[in-house]
A tleap script that builds the chain and sets N, CA, C and O, in Angstrom:
source leaprc.protein.ff14SB
mol = sequence {
  NSER TRP GLU LEU ASP ALA LEU GLU PRO LYS
  THR LEU THR ASN LEU ILE ILE GLU LYS VAL
  ILE ASN HIE ARG ASP ASP ILE LEU TYR ALA
  GLU ARG GLU ARG GLN LEU ALA ASN ASP MET
  THR LYS LEU ASP LYS ILE ILE THR ASN LEU
  LYS CTHR
}
set mol.1.N position { 0.837 -1.187 0.000 }
set mol.1.CA position { 0.000 0.000 0.000 }
set mol.1.C position { 0.877 1.244 0.000 }
set mol.1.O position { 2.074 1.174 0.276 }
set mol.2.N position { 0.275 2.364 -0.308 }
set mol.2.CA position { 1.064 3.603 -0.379 }
set mol.2.C position { 1.590 4.001 0.986 }
set mol.2.O position { 2.635 4.646 1.080 }
set mol.3.N position { 0.872 3.623 2.063 }
set mol.3.CA position { 1.348 3.971 3.402 }
set mol.3.C position { 2.703 3.313 3.677 }
set mol.3.O position { 3.616 3.943 4.210 }
set mol.4.N position { 2.817 2.041 3.304 }
set mol.4.CA position { 4.091 1.341 3.496 }
set mol.4.C position { 5.164 1.900 2.577 }
set mol.4.O position { 6.326 2.008 2.970 }
set mol.5.N position { 4.783 2.255 1.361 }
set mol.5.CA position { 5.742 2.830 0.421 }
set mol.5.C position { 6.279 4.167 0.925 }
set mol.5.O position { 7.414 4.536 0.624 }
set mol.6.N position { 5.465 4.891 1.692 }
set mol.6.CA position { 5.868 6.207 2.184 }
set mol.6.C position { 6.831 6.118 3.368 }
set mol.6.O position { 7.505 7.095 3.697 }
set mol.7.N position { 6.895 4.957 4.003 }
set mol.7.CA position { 7.778 4.809 5.163 }
set mol.7.C position { 9.226 4.677 4.721 }
set mol.7.O position { 9.531 4.105 3.675 }
set mol.8.N position { 10.092 5.212 5.532 }
set mol.8.CA position { 11.518 5.035 5.270 }
set mol.8.C position { 11.879 3.585 5.586 }
set mol.8.O position { 11.262 2.976 6.461 }
set mol.9.N position { 12.864 3.023 4.893 }
set mol.9.CA position { 13.235 1.625 5.132 }
set mol.9.C position { 13.548 1.325 6.603 }
set mol.9.O position { 13.164 0.275 7.118 }
set mol.10.N position { 14.238 2.238 7.271 }
set mol.10.CA position { 14.595 2.010 8.674 }
set mol.10.C position { 13.338 1.939 9.543 }
set mol.10.O position { 13.250 1.109 10.447 }
set mol.11.N position { 12.372 2.807 9.267 }
set mol.11.CA position { 11.121 2.804 10.024 }
set mol.11.C position { 10.369 1.503 9.787 }
set mol.11.O position { 9.852 0.901 10.727 }
set mol.12.N position { 10.309 1.075 8.547 }
set mol.12.CA position { 9.645 -0.180 8.211 }
set mol.12.C position { 10.344 -1.353 8.896 }
set mol.12.O position { 9.687 -2.241 9.439 }
set mol.13.N position { 11.658 -1.353 8.868 }
set mol.13.CA position { 12.429 -2.402 9.536 }
set mol.13.C position { 12.132 -2.431 11.024 }
set mol.13.O position { 11.941 -3.503 11.598 }
set mol.14.N position { 12.090 -1.268 11.654 }
set mol.14.CA position { 11.807 -1.203 13.090 }
set mol.14.C position { 10.410 -1.716 13.413 }
set mol.14.O position { 10.215 -2.387 14.426 }
set mol.15.N position { 9.441 -1.407 12.561 }
set mol.15.CA position { 8.078 -1.903 12.771 }
set mol.15.C position { 8.026 -3.426 12.683 }
set mol.15.O position { 7.354 -4.081 13.480 }
set mol.16.N position { 8.735 -3.976 11.714 }
set mol.16.CA position { 8.777 -5.432 11.557 }
set mol.16.C position { 9.447 -6.074 12.762 }
set mol.16.O position { 8.947 -7.064 13.295 }
set mol.17.N position { 10.563 -5.525 13.193 }
set mol.17.CA position { 11.277 -6.064 14.353 }
set mol.17.C position { 10.385 -6.024 15.587 }
set mol.17.O position { 10.324 -6.995 16.342 }
set mol.18.N position { 9.698 -4.912 15.793 }
set mol.18.CA position { 8.801 -4.783 16.948 }
set mol.18.C position { 7.687 -5.829 16.896 }
set mol.18.O position { 7.343 -6.428 17.914 }
set mol.19.N position { 7.130 -6.042 15.714 }
set mol.19.CA position { 6.055 -7.026 15.549 }
set mol.19.C position { 6.565 -8.432 15.853 }
set mol.19.O position { 5.880 -9.206 16.521 }
set mol.20.N position { 7.754 -8.767 15.370 }
set mol.20.CA position { 8.335 -10.090 15.615 }
set mol.20.C position { 8.604 -10.287 17.106 }
set mol.20.O position { 8.315 -11.352 17.652 }
set mol.21.N position { 9.151 -9.275 17.762 }
set mol.21.CA position { 9.437 -9.369 19.195 }
set mol.21.C position { 8.146 -9.571 19.978 }
set mol.21.O position { 8.087 -10.415 20.872 }
set mol.22.N position { 7.114 -8.800 19.648 }
set mol.22.CA position { 5.838 -8.939 20.348 }
set mol.22.C position { 5.234 -10.318 20.132 }
set mol.22.O position { 4.685 -10.909 21.062 }
set mol.23.N position { 5.333 -10.832 18.914 }
set mol.23.CA position { 4.805 -12.168 18.614 }
set mol.23.C position { 5.557 -13.226 19.413 }
set mol.23.O position { 4.949 -14.132 19.983 }
set mol.24.N position { 6.876 -13.106 19.452 }
set mol.24.CA position { 7.689 -14.056 20.212 }
set mol.24.C position { 7.344 -13.984 21.694 }
set mol.24.O position { 7.230 -15.015 22.357 }
set mol.25.N position { 7.177 -12.769 22.217 }
set mol.25.CA position { 6.807 -12.612 23.621 }
set mol.25.C position { 5.457 -13.257 23.910 }
set mol.25.O position { 5.278 -13.881 24.956 }
set mol.26.N position { 4.505 -13.111 22.985 }
set mol.26.CA position { 3.187 -13.730 23.162 }
set mol.26.C position { 3.304 -15.247 23.210 }
set mol.26.O position { 2.655 -15.900 24.027 }
set mol.27.N position { 4.131 -15.805 22.335 }
set mol.27.CA position { 4.325 -17.256 22.306 }
set mol.27.C position { 4.979 -17.726 23.601 }
set mol.27.O position { 4.556 -18.724 24.185 }
set mol.28.N position { 6.015 -17.007 24.054 }
set mol.28.CA position { 6.684 -17.385 25.294 }
set mol.28.C position { 5.743 -17.277 26.484 }
set mol.28.O position { 5.770 -18.130 27.371 }
set mol.29.N position { 4.910 -16.240 26.516 }
set mol.29.CA position { 3.948 -16.068 27.604 }
set mol.29.C position { 2.949 -17.227 27.619 }
set mol.29.O position { 2.647 -17.780 28.677 }
set mol.30.N position { 2.445 -17.586 26.451 }
set mol.30.CA position { 1.490 -18.693 26.357 }
set mol.30.C position { 2.136 -19.992 26.824 }
set mol.30.O position { 1.496 -20.787 27.512 }
set mol.31.N position { 3.391 -20.215 26.459 }
set mol.31.CA position { 4.097 -21.431 26.891 }
set mol.31.C position { 4.283 -21.434 28.406 }
set mol.31.O position { 4.116 -22.473 29.044 }
set mol.32.N position { 4.628 -20.284 28.989 }
set mol.32.CA position { 4.765 -20.204 30.449 }
set mol.32.C position { 3.435 -20.477 31.135 }
set mol.32.O position { 3.391 -21.141 32.171 }
set mol.33.N position { 2.356 -19.968 30.563 }
set mol.33.CA position { 1.023 -20.207 31.128 }
set mol.33.C position { 0.673 -21.694 31.074 }
set mol.33.O position { 0.126 -22.233 32.036 }
set mol.34.N position { 0.981 -22.359 29.963 }
set mol.34.CA position { 0.731 -23.801 29.850 }
set mol.34.C position { 1.549 -24.571 30.876 }
set mol.34.O position { 1.041 -25.485 31.525 }
set mol.35.N position { 2.814 -24.199 31.021 }
set mol.35.CA position { 3.680 -24.880 31.977 }
set mol.35.C position { 3.178 -24.675 33.396 }
set mol.35.O position { 3.178 -25.611 34.196 }
set mol.36.N position { 2.751 -23.465 33.715 }
set mol.36.CA position { 2.218 -23.183 35.042 }
set mol.36.C position { 0.965 -24.013 35.300 }
set mol.36.O position { 0.802 -24.562 36.390 }
set mol.37.N position { 0.086 -24.109 34.316 }
set mol.37.CA position { -1.128 -24.917 34.466 }
set mol.37.C position { -0.770 -26.382 34.699 }
set mol.37.O position { -1.382 -27.042 35.538 }
set mol.38.N position { 0.216 -26.895 33.965 }
set mol.38.CA position { 0.660 -28.280 34.162 }
set mol.38.C position { 1.239 -28.475 35.556 }
set mol.38.O position { 0.957 -29.473 36.218 }
set mol.39.N position { 2.049 -27.521 35.999 }
set mol.39.CA position { 2.642 -27.616 37.332 }
set mol.39.C position { 1.573 -27.579 38.415 }
set mol.39.O position { 1.662 -28.308 39.403 }
set mol.40.N position { 0.561 -26.731 38.235 }
set mol.40.CA position { -0.519 -26.649 39.220 }
set mol.40.C position { -1.309 -27.958 39.270 }
set mol.40.O position { -1.723 -28.394 40.344 }
set mol.41.N position { -1.517 -28.582 38.115 }
set mol.41.CA position { -2.211 -29.870 38.068 }
set mol.41.C position { -1.406 -30.927 38.814 }
set mol.41.O position { -1.966 -31.708 39.583 }
set mol.42.N position { -0.104 -30.956 38.592 }
set mol.42.CA position { 0.757 -31.910 39.303 }
set mol.42.C position { 0.713 -31.667 40.803 }
set mol.42.O position { 0.633 -32.612 41.589 }
set mol.43.N position { 0.765 -30.406 41.198 }
set mol.43.CA position { 0.714 -30.062 42.615 }
set mol.43.C position { -0.617 -30.490 43.226 }
set mol.43.O position { -0.644 -31.016 44.339 }
set mol.44.N position { -1.709 -30.272 42.520 }
set mol.44.CA position { -3.023 -30.707 43.003 }
set mol.44.C position { -3.056 -32.215 43.219 }
set mol.44.O position { -3.608 -32.686 44.213 }
set mol.45.N position { -2.473 -32.972 42.299 }
set mol.45.CA position { -2.442 -34.433 42.433 }
set mol.45.C position { -1.617 -34.849 43.641 }
set mol.45.O position { -1.999 -35.762 44.373 }
set mol.46.N position { -0.488 -34.183 43.852 }
set mol.46.CA position { 0.358 -34.495 45.009 }
set mol.46.C position { -0.406 -34.224 46.295 }
set mol.46.O position { -0.389 -35.042 47.215 }
set mol.47.N position { -1.075 -33.078 46.365 }
set mol.47.CA position { -1.833 -32.724 47.571 }
set mol.47.C position { -2.962 -33.720 47.797 }
set mol.47.O position { -3.205 -34.138 48.929 }
set mol.48.N position { -3.652 -34.100 46.728 }
set mol.48.CA position { -4.736 -35.079 46.846 }
set mol.48.C position { -4.198 -36.405 47.361 }
set mol.48.O position { -4.821 -37.034 48.216 }
set mol.49.N position { -3.054 -36.834 46.855 }
set mol.49.CA position { -2.456 -38.098 47.297 }
set mol.49.C position { -2.012 -38.023 48.749 }
set mol.49.O position { -2.082 -39.025 49.462 }
set mol.50.N position { -1.562 -36.874 49.201 }
set mol.50.CA position { -1.143 -36.724 50.591 }
set mol.50.C position { -2.339 -36.797 51.538 }
set mol.50.O position { -2.210 -37.250 52.675 }
set mol.51.N position { -3.485 -36.355 51.071 }
set mol.51.CA position { -4.693 -36.362 51.902 }
set mol.51.C position { -5.267 -37.764 52.062 }
set mol.51.O position { -6.000 -38.025 53.016 }
set mol.52.N position { -4.941 -38.676 51.133 }
set mol.52.CA position { -5.535 -40.015 51.190 }
set mol.52.C position { -4.663 -40.992 51.919 }
set mol.52.O position { -5.024 -42.162 52.053 }
savepdb mol mol.pdb
quit
């Protein structure tokens, strides 16, 4: 589009880099959330087993 054509190459590069970093951060955050959920499930099982 003309908006992208109007941007200087350095500005366009910075926008792409920022987008990639944000995407990577989102993926890492989601993975940490999954790991935390798995750890909490394991902890719940341990606590349940200790009660029995």
